[in-house]
N, C-alpha and C positions, 0 to 999 in steps of 0.2 A: 232758124239757127239755134244751136244749143246754148243754153245759159252756161256761164262759166262753171258754176257748181256742178252741173250735169256733165260738162266736159271733163272736169277733174275726176269725177266718179268713174267715167268710162276709161280714163287712163289708168286708174289704179283699181284692180279688181279686189283689193283687200278691204274688209271692214276694219274698224279700229280694233275690234277684238281679235281679228285674225292676224294682225301684223306681227305678233310676237310668238307665233306658233312654232317657228323653227327651233331646232335644238343645237346647242353647242356642246361638243364632247371633246375632251382633251385626252389624247393618248401620249402626252409628252412624258419623257423619262426624267427623273431627278438629276441624274448625271449622265447625259447622253453622249455617245460617241457618234458624231454626225457623219452620215454617209456622204460620199461624193455624189454629184449629180448622176454620174454614170451608174453607180451602184444602186441608186434610188430607181433609175429607169429599169435596171435589170430586175429589181423586185417587182415593180409594177407590171412590166411586160410578161412576166410569168403568169399573170392572171388575165391577160388581154390577148384575144385571138387576132390573127393577121387580117381578118375581114371586118374588124370593128373599127369605126371611124375615130381617128385621132387628128386633132388640129394643134400644132405646136407653134410657139412664139418664135420671134425672130432671133438671129444671132447664134451663139454657141449652143444654146439649148436645142434648137432644131438640128444643128450639125451633129451634136452628140446622139440624138435620137436616131438620125438617119444612119450613122455609123454602126449602131447596134442592130437595128432592124428597119428595113424599108418595106412598104407595101402600097398597093394602089389605093388603099383606104386612108392613107395618111397624107395630110396637107401641111406643108411647111410654110408658114406665113413670113417668109424672108422679106426684109425690107419694109415690114408693116408693123412696127412696134406698137403694141397695145391693141392690135386688131384681132388677135387669135380668138378671143372669147366670143366676139360678135360674129366672126366667120363661123365659129362652132355653133352658135345659136341658129344662124341661117341654115346651116347644113342639117341640124336636127329638125328644124321645121320642114325642110324640103323632103327629108328622107323618112321622118317619123321613127328614126332609129336612135339608139344611145350614141352620144358623142362624148369623147374624152378630150378635154382641152388641157394642154400643158402650157401654162403661163409662167412668166418670170415675175419676181417681185417688182423690178423696175418697170416692166411692161404694164402690169396692172395698175401701178401707181400713176402711170402716164394717162390711163383711160379708165378711171374708176366708174365713169358713167356706164360702162358695159355691164357692170354688176347690177345696176338699177334696171337695165333693159332685160337682163336674164331673169331677174327676180319677178318681173311682171308676167313672165310666161311660166306659171306655176306647174303646168303639165309637162314641161320640157325635161327630157331625160338627159341632163348634162352633168357630167362629172368634171368639175372645174378645179384642176390642181394648180396651186401656186407653188412653184419650185423656188424656194426662197434662200438665196445665198447672201442676202444683205448687201449686194453690190451690183454694179453694172459691169459684169465680167467681160462682156464682148467688146467694151470700149476702153478697157484699161483698169477695171476694178474700183472705180469710184464708188463711194458708199451710197446706198439707196435709202438708208435710214428706215428700212422696213420694220426693224425691231420696235419702232415706236407705235406701230399700228396693230390692231387686232383684226385681221382680215376675216376671221370666222364670224366675229360679232357684226362686222360691216355687212357680210353676206346675209346673215339672218335678218338684219334690219332692212335689207333690200328685198327680202321675200324668198330667199333660198330656204329649203326645208331642213338643211343640215349644214353645220359648220364644224369641221374636224381640224384638230391640230395634232400633227404626227411627226415622229422622227423615223419611223419604220412603217412599211406597208405589210399587212398581214392578212391571213384568211379571215380573221375576226372583222377587220375593217372592210374588207371586200364584201363580206356577207351583209354588213350593216348598210353599205352603199346599195346593194341589190334590193334590200328590203325597204329602203326609204324612197318614196316617190318624189318626183320633181327635181329641180336643180340642187346639186350638192357642191359645197366648196371644201376642198382638202388643202389646208395650209401645211406644206411639208418643208420643214427646216433642213437644209443640207449644208455641207461644208463649203466655205468660200475657197476657191482655188484660182490662183493667178499663175497659170502654167505658161511657160514659154512655148509649149507645143499645144496649140488649140486643136479642137476636133477637126477632122478633115472636112473640106467643103462639100456641100451637096452636089453630086455629079450631074445635075440636070437643072434646067431653068424653071421659073415659075409657070411659064406657058405650058410646058410639058406636064408639070405637076397638076395644074388645073384641068388639063385635058383628060388625063387618066381618071381623075376624081369625078369629073363630069360624066364620063362614060360609065362609071360605076353607079352613080346616083340615078342615071337614066333608066336603070332597071327597076326602080321603085315606083 
C-alpha cells in the first residue's frame, strides 16, 4: 500500500514551485457598460464553430444559449446545478477536444470542488467561462455575493494556466486563449436582469440531448 505522503503526491501533480505558474490578466474597464448575458453569448459564439463542444449550466443560462444557437455538440446540463464544469472535464478527457464550459456564478459557488478537479488535469483544453450576473436569476434574482470572490485567483491556485477577468470578449482574448495550454478560466461580468419574460424553454429533454452528444463523441 502507498504511504500517505506518496498518495498525496500522486493526487497533486504540481511541485511547490509549479503551483503558482498560472497567470491572472484583467481586461476590466474602468467604467464598463455591462453586457446582457445574451449579448455576451453573441460575442462569444462569433468565435465558436457549431462543431465545437459546449457544456452549459442549468437554468436560464442554458435556455438563453439554446435560443441563440443549438447544435449536436452542445450539452445543456439542466437540473444539474454546479455540474457543468465536471461534465465538461469528462467530455474533454473522452474526446481529447477543446471543451467550452459556460457556468454561472451561483452554480460554480455551489460546487467549487470542480475547479480543483479541473486544475489537476493540466493538459486538459477547457475554456471555463463564469458568466457572472451576481445573482441566482433563474430562481428569482437572489444575490449570489459573487462580487466578494476572485474566481480567477481561485482558478490559478487550483492549477489553471490562465485566469482572465473581462467585460467584453475580443479577438485579443480569443488569441490569448488559443495560445495558452491547459485549462483556462474566464470570469465574465454581465448585467443582472430580472425579466418577466425568461428565455424560452429548451425544446427537448436531457435524454435526447445526451443521445445526440454520445453519437457525436463515438466518432473519436
